[in-house]
C-alpha positions in Angstrom: 43.7 95.2 108.1 41.7 96.0 111.2 43.2 95.3 115.0 41.7 92.0 116.1 38.9 92.3 118.5 39.8 91.5 122.3 37.6 88.3 121.6 39.3 87.3 118.6 42.6 87.6 120.7 41.4 85.4 123.2 40.0 82.7 121.0 43.8 82.8 119.0 44.9 82.3 122.6 42.8 79.6 123.4 43.8 77.6 120.0 47.5 78.2 121.1 47.1 76.2 124.1 47.0 73.2 122.1 49.7 73.8 119.2 53.3 72.4 119.5 56.5 74.5 118.9 57.2 75.0 114.9 60.7 74.0 115.6 63.0 71.5 117.8 64.6 71.0 120.0 64.3 73.6 122.9 67.3 75.5 123.6 68.4 76.3 120.3 69.1 80.0 120.9 71.4 78.6 124.0 73.5 76.2 122.6 73.8 77.3 118.7 72.0 75.9 115.8 73.0 75.5 112.2 69.4 76.1 111.0 68.0 79.7 110.6 69.8 82.8 111.4 71.5 83.9 114.5 70.9 87.6 116.1 72.2 88.8 119.2 72.3 92.5 120.3 73.4 93.7 123.9 72.4 97.2 125.0 73.4 99.2 128.1 70.0 99.8 130.0 71.4 101.2 133.1 73.8 101.0 135.8 74.5 99.2 139.1 72.5 97.0 141.6 69.4 99.5 141.8 68.7 99.4 138.2 69.5 95.6 137.9 66.7 95.2 140.2 64.4 97.5 138.4 65.4 95.7 135.1 64.8 92.3 136.1 61.5 93.2 137.6 60.4 95.2 134.4 61.3 92.1 132.2 59.2 90.1 134.5 56.5 91.9 133.8 56.9 92.3 129.8 58.1 95.6 129.9 60.7 95.1 127.4 57.2 94.8 124.9 56.0 98.3 125.9 56.3 99.4 122.1 53.8 101.4 120.0 53.5 98.6 117.3 54.0 95.2 119.4 51.7 94.3 122.5 51.9 90.6 124.1 48.3 88.9 125.6 47.7 88.6 128.1 48.9 91.8 129.5 51.5 91.2 131.5 51.5 87.5 131.3 53.4 85.4 133.6 57.3 84.0 132.4 56.5 80.5 133.9 57.4 77.9 131.4 54.3 76.6 129.6 53.0 80.1 129.5 51.5 80.7 125.9 51.6 84.2 124.7 50.1 86.1 121.8 52.4 88.6 120.3 50.0 91.3 118.1 52.0 93.3 115.6 51.0 96.1 113.7 53.4 96.7 110.6 52.8 97.6 107.2 49.4 98.8 107.5 48.0 95.8 108.9 48.0 93.4 112.0 49.4 90.0 112.7 49.1 87.7 115.8 51.8 85.3 116.7 51.8 82.7 119.2 54.8 81.9 121.3 55.2 79.7 124.5 57.5 80.8 127.5 60.1 77.9 127.3 63.0 78.5 130.3 64.5 80.9 132.5 68.3 81.6 132.6 70.3 83.2 135.0 73.9 84.2 135.8 76.9 82.1 135.4 80.2 81.9 137.5 78.5 84.7 140.2 77.4 86.9 137.4 73.9 88.6 138.1 71.8 87.7 135.3 68.2 86.9 134.7 66.0 86.3 131.6 63.9 83.6 129.9 63.1 82.4 126.2 60.4 81.6 124.5 59.6 79.7 121.1 57.2 80.3 118.2 54.3 78.1 118.0 52.9 76.7 114.4 50.9 79.5 114.5 54.0 82.0 114.4 54.9 83.8 110.9 58.7 82.7 111.9 59.9 79.6 113.5 62.7 79.9 116.1 63.4 80.8 119.9 64.2 84.3 121.4 66.2 84.9 124.6 65.6 88.2 126.5 68.4 88.8 129.2 69.7 91.3 131.6 72.9 91.1 133.5 75.3 93.2 135.1 78.4 93.2 133.5 81.2 92.9 136.1 84.0 94.9 134.7 82.0 98.1 134.4 79.0 97.8 136.8 76.8 98.4 133.7 73.2 97.0 133.4 73.0 95.3 129.8 69.5 93.6 128.0 70.7 90.8 125.4 68.7 89.8 122.9 69.2 86.6 121.0 67.1 84.8 118.5 67.8 82.1 116.1 64.6 82.2 113.8 63.9 81.3 109.8 60.5 81.9 107.9 58.1 79.3 108.4 55.2 80.9 106.1 55.3 81.7 102.5 54.6 85.6 103.0 57.7 85.6 105.4 59.8 83.7 102.8 59.1 86.2 100.3 59.2 89.2 102.6 62.3 88.2 104.2 64.3 91.8 103.4 61.3 93.4 105.2 61.2 91.1 107.9 64.8 91.5 108.7 64.0 95.5 109.1 61.2 94.6 111.4 63.2 92.3 113.5 66.3 94.6 113.8 63.2 97.8 114.6 62.2 95.4 117.2 65.3 94.6 118.9 65.9 98.5 119.0 62.9 99.0 120.1 62.5 96.7 122.9 66.1 97.9 124.4 64.7 101.4 124.3 61.5 100.1 126.2 63.6 98.4 128.7 65.8 101.3 129.4 63.1 103.3 129.9 61.6 101.1 132.5 64.9 100.7 134.2 65.4 104.6 134.6 64.8 105.9 138.0 62.5 108.4 136.0 60.2 105.7 135.0 60.2 102.6 137.6 56.6 102.2 137.5 56.3 98.3 136.8 
């Protein structure tokens, strides 16, 4: 019911370094999976090369997590493969910590300007699965797009029982994350 202390978050992160992923194989969000639910959402967050550069920088600095009810630790973690993060989430009046590990980067294909990374859940996460965050320029319109693609399924009894609520929170996260990255990409708010 109380926000974890900085020391508790640090202990959680320390324990996370030795944990395995809660699923396999790596890459299920990119290559498809018949286990779990696939969510795929794309939002326009800018226009042109300058906005794409800002979006890339913002994504690399975890600005897509600049949401009132979600925080990533360490703050502005590296997006290098192997980096462990703790996601602190406030929902329904309580706090939860969920462990994840950065797995790989993605880029454009066929000359498309794109950038992103994926992380996978650790065994101390309420859900199992993988999530991809990517920004790219739509070659037809020049629009800068932000895509979140996730495969997930409940890992704990509580998330299994609460799936309707979990699904609402996941949709809210996708919406709020797109708004956060749009703010970070805007020329009015290009601090990173």
